[in-house]
N, C-alpha and C positions, 0 to 999 in steps of 0.2 A: 535454504531456509535459514535464516540469520538468528543469532541469539538477540533476543529482543534489545532494542535500544535502550528502552526503559521498560521494566516489566509493567504489564496492565495494572498489576496491583499498586505498584508504586506511582504509576501515573495517576491512578485515581486519587491516592493519598496527597500527591504533590500538587494536584490541579485544583482540588475542592477547595473552596474559600472557607475562612475560618468561620466559627459560630459567634465569635465576638465582634459585635459591631463597631466598638471603639477601641483602638489600640494605641498605647503610648508610643510617641515617634520613636524613643530610645528602645522599645521592645525589639528584640531581634526577630521575632516570628512575624512575618507579613499577614497583613489582613486578607490579601488575595495574591494567590500565585498562579500563573498560567501562561496562555500564549495569546498574543494580539490577534483578536479576530476581526478587526476593523482598524484602519488607520488612515487619517487625512494629513496630520502633522504631528511632531513631538508632543503637542499640547492637546491634540483631539484624536483620541483612540479608544478601543475598547478591549478589554480583556477577559477572556470567557464569556463574551456577551455583556459584560458590565461596563458601562460608560465611566471612563476615568475622568474627573474634573481636576484639572491642573491650573493653578493659579500662580500669582507672583511669588508666593511663599514656598512652594512645592520645590523640594530638591529633586532634580533630575540627574542620575548617575548611570553609567555605563560601566559594568565589571569587565575589567580587562585582564587581571589574573587573580589568583587566589587570595592575594594580599592586598590589592589596591583597586581603585576604580578611577574612571575618568568622567568628567562633566560634557564630553562631547557626545551629544545625542542628536546630531543633526539627521542621522539616518535611521529612522525609525522603520522597521519594515514588518510587514505581514508574518505572522508565524514565529515572531521573535519571543523568546521566554522572558517574562517580566515579574517582578515581586512588586506589589502595591502595598504601602502602609498608609493608613489613615481611617476615615469613618466610612463603613459601609451601610448603605440603605439599600436592603434587599428588595423592598417592595418597588422601589423605583429603579432597581437595577444600575445603581450608580455608586461610585465611591469618591469621597473628598480626599484626594491625595495629599499627605504631607510629604512622602518620598516616593520616588519611583526608581526603581533599579533594573536596568535591562541587563539580563543575566548574560554570562558567558558560557558557550558550549564548551564542555570539557572533551578532549580527545579520549577515545575508548578503543580497546581492542575487540574487535568482531571477527566472526568466522560465518560463512554461510554457503549455501548451494542455490544456484539459480541458473536460468536460461540467459544467455546473452542477447538482448534485443536490439542493441545499437552500437556501432563503432563510433566513439567520439573522437578519438585520434587513431587512425590506422598505424601498423607498426612500423616505426622507423628507428633504425639502430637500437633495437632491444628496448624501445620504449612503446607502450601500447595503452591506450585508455578506452575501456569498454563500459557500456552501462549494463548493470545486471543487478537484480535484487533491489532495484530502485536507487541504486547509488552509481556515481562514477567510480570506476576502480581502476587504478593505475598500476601498470606493471612496469617496473623500471629494471636497469641492467642488475640490480643487486637483489631483485626477486628470485627466489627458488621456484623454477617453473618445471612442471611435469606434465607429460603428455600420454593420452590413451590413444593408440593406434586407430586410423591412420594418420592423426595429427602428429606433428614433428617439429614445428616451429611458429613463432608468432605470425609469420606470414599466412598460415592456414586459418587464423582465428577470424571468424565472422559471426553474424547473428545465426541462432539457432544452434549453438554450440554450448554446452554445459560449463560453468565454470564453479570450481570450489576453491574458495579463498580463506585466508586468514591475514589480517592486517590491521591498521590504525585508521579509525575514522577521525578525521582532521577537523578543525574548526570551520573549513569551507565546504564541508559536506562530502569530500571525496575520501575514498578509502585507499591508503597506500599500502599495497599489498606486499607482504614479506614471503608469502607462499602461495602458490596457485596450481591448480591442475585443470587441464582441459580435457574434455572428452566428448566425442559425438553424441548427437541426440538419437541414439538408437532407440528403437521400440522393442522391448523385450516380448517374449511369448506370453507372459502373464499380463503385461500391460496391454497387449493387443487383444487378448481374451477378455479383458475388462471393458475395453472400447467396444467390441463386437456384442458384449452382453447388454449395453446399454443403447445399442442401436435400434432406432424406430423413427417413424415420422410422426412428431408431436402434433401436426396439423390434421392428422386422420384419426385421432382418438374419438371414439363415439362420444357424443355429447351426454349421454346418460351413463357413461362409465363411472364407476365408484369403487373405491377399495373399502374393504370391510374393516370395522374397528380392530377386530381381533388380528388382522393380518398387518394393520398399521402398527399396532402395538408390539408384535413380535418381529416383524421383519422390517420396520420402518417404512416411510412414504415410499411409494411406488410410482416413479414419474409417469409410467406407461398406462396409468390409471387415471391420470389428470387431463380432462378434456380441454381443448383450446377455447379461449374467450374470442367471441366473434365481433370485431371492430376494425374493418379494413383500414380507416384513417389511422387509428392509433397503432395498428400492426405495421402499417407503412412507416410511421415515424421511428418506431423501435427498429426496424430493420435498417432504416437509414443510418441511424445514430450508430447502430452496431456495426454496420459494415465500415464506417469510417474510422472506428477504433482498432480493427484487425490491423496488426502490424505489419509493415511493409514486406518484411522478409517472409512471413507466413503467406501473404497474398501472391508472392512470387514463386512459391514452392510448386513444383508439378504435381498435377493431380494424383499421379501414383506415388508421390513421396510419402513413405510411412510416416514421418514426423509432421505431415500436413494436417492441420485440424479443420474440419469442415464445420465452421460456425455457423449455427442456425439459431434464430431467436423466435420464440413463440410466447405470445400472450396467453395467460391463464387467469382464472377467477379464484383467489385465495386471499381473503381478508386477513388471515393469521399470520402470513410471512411478511417480515419487514426486510427481506433480501430476494434476489432472484435465486434460482436453482441452476447449478452448473454440473453437467454430466461431463466424464472425461472425454467423450468423443466430440464435444464442442457444442452440444445442445443446450441453450440456456433458456429456462423457463422464467418468464417476467410477469408477476402479478399485475394486473391492471391497476390495483389499488396503489402500488407504488408510483405508476406512471401519473396517476391522477394527483397523488399527494405532492409530487416534486414539481418545482415551479418554473423550471426552464430546461433547455436541452443540455447544458453543461452539468447540471444536476442528474438528469437522467443518464447521461453518459458516463458519470461516476459510477454509478450502480453497475452499468453494463462493463465498464472498463475493469472494474474490481472482479466481476465474473469471467471476463476474458483472461485476465491474469491468472485466475485460479486454474484455468485449463492450461495455460502456456507452461504454468510452473508445475504441473501434473499433481496437483495438491490432493485430488481425489485418490490418486494412486498412492501417494504418501501415507494416506491415512488407511489404506487397504492393508490387511494382513500379508498380502503377497509382496508387499513392499520391504518388509523386514527380511525376506530371503532374497532380495535383489542380488545380483551378481556383482554390484559396484565393489564389493569388498575384494573380491578376486582381480577386478581392475585396479584397485588401489595397491594390492599386492604386486602387480606386475610391472609397477614403475620403481620397484626395489625400495620402498620406504622413502622416496624422496619428498613425500608430503606428509602433512600433519597426521600423525597415527590417530584413526577413529574420526576424522573429519568427514569421511564418506557418509553417504545418505544412511546406510545402516548404523554407522557410528552416531550420527546425530539422533537417530531413533532411540538408541540404546542408552543415551545420556538424558532422556526425558523420563519423568516418573509417572506420567499421565497423558491419556490422549487428550486431555483439556489443554495442558501445556503445549502439546503439539499444535492444536488448533489454534492457539493464541499466537505462536510464532507464525503460523501461515496466514492468519488474517492480516497481522502487521505486514507480511512480505506482499500480499496481493494489493493491499492499500498503496504501499510504496511504488510498485510496478505501474499501478493504474495511472499514477501521476505522469509517468513518461508517456503513456499511451494517449492520455487527454492532451498533454503538451503537444505531441506530434500531429494530433488530428485538429489542433487550434481551439480547444475548449478552454474556459476559464478555470484555472486552478483554485482559485479562490473560493469558487463554488463546491469544490469537492467535499470538504470537511463540513459543509453547510447541508449537503444533501443527507449525510448520515445523521446529522444533529436532527433534521426535521423529521426523518424516519423513525428516530428514537422518541420523539415527542408524541403525546397522546393527542387525537384530534381536538380536544377540548383544551389543550394547552398550547401555549406559544413556545418557540425555541428558548426564549429568555427564562422561561418557567421551567425548563428542563435541564437536567444536569448533561453537560456535554459527555456524550458517549466515548469509550475508548478508542473506537475506529477514527472518530473525528480528531481526537487529540493526537493520534498517530500521524493523521495527515497534516495538522497544523505544524507539528514539528517538523515534519518532513520538508514542508514548504519552506519554513523558516531556515532550515539548516542546509538542505540540499538545493532547493530550486531557486532560493535568493542568490546562492552562489553558482548556478549552473554555468558552464562555459559558454560564453557569449558567441564563441566561434563554432559551437556545435549545431550543426544544421538539424532540422526535425527529421527523425527516422521514417516519417510516413508523409505521403503526399496528398493525404485527404483534403478536402475542401473545408476551409474554416467554416464552422458551423455557428448558428445564431445562439445567443444566450437568452433570448427572450422567449 
């Protein structure tokens, strides 16, 4: 679970456009700040869904460091951070730009806990690049490395191993790690108990099953009381897309491997949900209203990938009280203090003041991880933030009339920072057939 790239509160403040429709070009406050959500050329693009009108008088600049800027704007890219100065027309969703500044991503220190889902560059002479937490993470000879038995060297590192890291996020979207700890993906007794407690066949719930209002109020939603939605064609589509997103390393685990997750996708009927429900054993309940609302396979894959990532990263377990008593603290002690004190799962929990902040971190993490699953399966990454934006809009409103939700902002930023720079030599981790975006 990574410290937020940018907290959601700050993201909302940073991305929302100004209430002032007319801005003095000399005013240091941009009229509109956000990410490029559509781009055809340096003079034809949208920011936060607002069309930017660029003419011969518009100043185009690219920030290169804290003190200077460059006029080289030939490579404008999707997800790029951008400040717009000019006259904003809210009704027409456009801004006549007097100046456009393409922002510079500043490096920052990050720490996190995540499952490795792909080896980008296998270990060679104490160098290793893995994909975890949605980032390429580089381990170099100067990186302080610790292991939990039976792991003992970089040659042992592969997908389905946990990494705890501390490092610097560079401008190319790669984390240069200064300290890492690797540990096996062991299933503790308490996690196994949580999985067993949630085990059932979602397709066999009686159609007249219903949870009482009192039970729902005091105990929360009981998935075992949610009947399936009967639409064979829609169910087949969800099953097909869901199966294509399961990472290769999971699909190749033996059936009796404890860390293997048996992913199952079940349609349900619930108009109140704007996301699927994921159980720790891999059952994912998908409201048919979400399937009907989304416009193509890539958008539906986005929701399914996010929920698959939720299970892979054990996020339900992280929110469970049993998580706070995990034996990871003892594992950390067993490596002789070679790692950052308190960076373990228990330490990460202790540093949060509320469950809300924990959930914020986890939502950002599952979003970043979902982009890797989508890329491996051949889906269109640019459709990922659009999916969450569509689901945030009321049926009577268009996307442009709806403020971009934090989940979409997180993905726009991740695409612009991480996936624009993703190593071209990195092969997809999944051999799924490329799916249609129609």
